[in-house]
C-alpha positions as CSV (number, residue, x, y, z in Angstrom):
1,M,-35.2,34.4,-50.2
2,P,-35.8,35.0,-46.4
3,G,-32.9,34.1,-44.3
4,F,-33.2,32.3,-40.9
5,F,-32.4,34.4,-38.0
6,F,-31.4,33.2,-34.7
7,S,-31.1,35.5,-31.7
8,H,-27.9,35.1,-29.7
9,N,-29.6,33.2,-27.1
10,N,-31.0,30.5,-29.4
11,M,-27.6,30.0,-30.9
12,T,-26.2,29.5,-27.4
13,E,-28.8,27.1,-26.8
14,L,-28.3,25.2,-29.9
15,N,-24.5,25.2,-29.2
16,G,-25.0,24.2,-25.8
17,K,-27.0,21.0,-26.9
18,E,-24.3,20.1,-29.5
19,D,-21.7,20.8,-26.6
20,C,-23.6,18.6,-24.3
21,K,-23.7,15.7,-26.8
22,L,-19.8,16.3,-27.4
23,A,-19.3,16.6,-23.6
24,K,-21.1,13.3,-22.9
25,G,-18.7,11.6,-25.4
26,K,-15.8,13.2,-23.7
27,V,-16.9,12.3,-20.3
28,H,-17.2,8.6,-21.4
29,K,-13.7,8.9,-22.8
30,K,-12.5,10.7,-19.7
31,K,-13.9,7.9,-17.5
32,Q,-12.0,5.4,-19.6
33,K,-8.8,7.5,-19.5
34,A,-9.2,8.0,-15.7
35,F,-9.6,4.3,-15.2
36,G,-6.5,3.8,-17.3
37,A,-4.6,6.3,-15.3
38,D,-5.7,4.7,-12.1
39,L,-4.6,1.4,-13.3
40,K,-1.3,2.9,-14.5
41,S,-0.4,4.6,-11.2
42,Y,-1.3,1.3,-9.4
43,L,0.9,-0.6,-11.5
44,K,3.6,2.1,-11.2
45,C,3.4,1.4,-7.4
46,M,3.4,-2.4,-7.8
47,V,6.3,-2.4,-10.4
48,P,8.2,1.0,-10.0
49,H,9.3,2.7,-13.1
50,I,12.4,1.6,-14.9
51,E,14.9,4.5,-15.8
52,S,18.6,3.7,-15.1
53,G,17.5,1.1,-12.8
54,I,14.3,1.0,-10.8
55,K,13.7,3.9,-8.3
56,T,11.2,3.4,-5.5
57,S,8.8,6.1,-4.5
58,S,10.4,7.1,-1.2
59,S,11.9,10.4,-0.6
60,R,15.4,9.1,-1.1
61,N,16.1,7.8,-4.5
62,V,16.7,4.3,-3.6
63,M,18.0,2.3,-6.5
64,L,16.6,-1.2,-6.6
65,S,18.7,-4.1,-7.9
66,A,17.8,-7.6,-9.1
67,E,20.0,-8.9,-6.4
68,E,18.1,-7.0,-3.6
69,V,14.7,-8.3,-4.9
70,I,16.1,-12.0,-5.2
71,Q,17.2,-11.6,-1.5
72,W,13.7,-10.7,-0.6
73,S,12.8,-14.5,-1.5
74,Q,15.3,-16.0,1.1
75,S,13.2,-14.9,4.1
76,L,10.5,-12.4,5.4
77,E,13.1,-11.0,7.7
78,K,15.2,-10.0,4.5
79,L,12.2,-8.6,2.8
80,L,11.2,-6.4,5.9
81,A,14.8,-5.3,6.4
82,S,14.3,-3.3,3.0
83,Q,12.6,-0.1,2.9
84,S,11.7,-0.9,-0.7
85,G,10.7,-4.4,0.1
86,Q,8.4,-3.2,2.8
87,G,6.7,-1.1,0.3
88,V,6.1,-3.7,-2.3
89,F,4.9,-6.2,0.3
90,R,2.6,-3.6,1.8
91,E,1.1,-2.9,-1.8
92,F,0.6,-6.8,-2.2
93,L,-1.1,-7.1,1.5
94,K,-3.2,-4.2,0.3
95,S,-4.5,-6.3,-2.5
96,E,-5.2,-9.1,-0.2
97,F,-7.1,-6.6,2.3
98,S,-4.6,-7.6,5.1
99,E,-2.1,-4.7,5.1
100,E,-3.0,-4.3,9.0
101,N,-0.4,-6.9,9.6
102,I,2.7,-5.2,8.1
103,E,1.4,-1.8,9.5
104,F,1.1,-3.4,13.2
105,W,4.3,-4.9,12.6
106,L,6.0,-1.6,11.7
107,A,4.2,0.1,14.4
108,C,5.7,-2.3,16.9
109,E,9.2,-1.7,15.4
110,D,8.8,2.0,15.9
111,Y,7.5,1.5,19.5
112,K,10.5,-0.5,20.5
113,K,12.8,2.5,19.7
114,T,10.4,5.0,21.5
115,K,11.7,6.9,24.5
116,S,10.3,5.7,27.8
117,D,8.3,8.9,28.5
118,H,6.6,8.5,25.2
119,L,5.8,4.9,25.5
120,H,2.2,5.3,27.3
121,G,0.7,7.4,24.5
122,K,2.2,5.1,21.7
123,A,1.0,2.0,23.6
124,E,-2.5,3.4,23.8
125,R,-2.6,4.4,20.0
126,I,-1.3,0.9,18.9
127,Y,-3.7,-0.7,21.2
128,E,-6.8,1.1,19.9
129,E,-5.7,1.0,16.3
130,F,-4.8,-2.8,16.1
131,V,-5.5,-4.9,19.2
132,Q,-8.8,-3.8,20.8
133,S,-11.8,-6.1,19.7
134,D,-13.4,-3.2,17.6
135,A,-10.2,-1.7,16.1
136,I,-10.3,-0.4,12.7
137,K,-7.3,-2.4,11.6
138,Q,-7.7,-5.3,13.9
139,I,-5.0,-7.8,13.8
140,N,-5.8,-11.6,13.9
141,I,-4.8,-12.8,17.2
142,D,-6.9,-15.0,19.7
143,Y,-8.9,-13.9,22.6
144,Q,-6.2,-14.7,25.3
145,M,-3.4,-12.8,23.6
146,R,-5.8,-9.8,22.9
147,E,-6.5,-9.7,26.7
148,A,-2.8,-10.2,27.6
149,T,-1.7,-7.4,25.2
150,A,-4.3,-5.2,26.6
151,K,-2.9,-5.5,30.1
152,K,0.5,-5.1,29.2
153,A,-0.6,-1.8,27.3
154,Q,-1.9,-0.4,30.3
155,D,1.3,-0.5,32.1
156,P,3.9,-0.3,29.0
157,T,7.3,-1.3,28.7
158,H,9.4,-1.7,25.4
159,T,8.3,-5.4,25.2
160,S,4.5,-4.8,25.7
161,F,3.5,-5.8,22.1
162,D,6.5,-8.5,21.6
163,E,4.1,-11.6,21.7
164,A,1.4,-10.0,19.5
165,Q,4.0,-8.8,17.0
166,K,5.7,-12.3,16.9
167,T,2.4,-14.1,16.1
168,V,1.6,-11.4,13.3
169,Y,5.1,-12.2,11.9
170,I,4.5,-16.0,11.9
171,L,1.1,-15.3,10.3
172,M,2.6,-13.2,7.5
173,E,5.5,-15.7,7.1
174,R,3.4,-18.7,6.7
175,D,0.4,-17.3,4.9
176,S,1.1,-14.0,2.9
177,Y,4.8,-14.2,2.3
178,P,4.7,-17.4,0.1
179,R,1.8,-15.9,-2.0
180,F,3.8,-12.7,-2.3
181,L,6.7,-14.7,-3.8
182,K,4.3,-16.1,-6.4
183,S,2.5,-13.1,-7.1
184,K,2.5,-11.2,-10.4
185,S,3.7,-8.1,-8.7
186,Y,6.9,-9.7,-7.3
187,L,7.7,-11.8,-10.4
188,N,7.1,-8.9,-12.7
189,L,9.3,-6.7,-10.7
190,L,12.1,-9.4,-10.7
191,N,11.6,-9.9,-14.4
192,Q,11.9,-6.3,-15.3
193,L,15.0,-5.8,-13.1
194,Q,16.7,-8.8,-14.5
195,T,15.8,-7.7,-18.0
196,N,17.0,-4.3,-17.3
197,T,20.3,-5.7,-15.8
198,S,21.1,-7.8,-18.9
199,K,20.6,-4.8,-21.4
C-alpha cells in the first residue's frame, strides 16, 4: 500500500496552520489574562496587598494601619498629610479624571520649599503645566485668578501660587473628598485593614 510522503516543507506548512489555530486560541486567552492582570495590578494600587499589614508601594515600606486610614476621613488635611493617603487619593482622582488637582497642590507644596534662586524655573513650569489656558493639566480656576496667577508667576515669590492652591484645595475638599470617602477604593481598603487587624 503506497504511503503518503510529505516533504519537510509541507510538514512545516501543515504544522504552521495547526500552530496558527492554536496560537489564535492562545492569543485570545492571553488577551483575557492580560486584561485580568491589568485589573489585578489596578486593584493592587487601589487596595495595596495585605501581608503582615498593608505595605504601600513607596520606596520605603510604610505600614498602613486601620487607625491611619480612619484618620483620613477626619479631614482632607489629614489625608494629604499622609504619603500613603496622597497615593490612594491620587488613584481615586485618576478614576475621576481630575488628578491634576492633587498634582498641582503637591507641586505648590514643593514650590514653597524651593530655594529662592530656583523659584523662577519652577514657577514657569507650574504655570505652563497647570495654570495657562491651554495647559495639559489645566486646573479649574476662573479667568481673574488665572490672570492674577500668571502675573505673580512672572515675578515669582514663595506665595505666587497660594491663592490658586487654596482654590484647588477647597474644590477637592467640597467635591472629590466626600466622594472619595464613600468610594469602594477607600471603603475596601479600610475594611481589609480592619479585618486584618481583628485576625
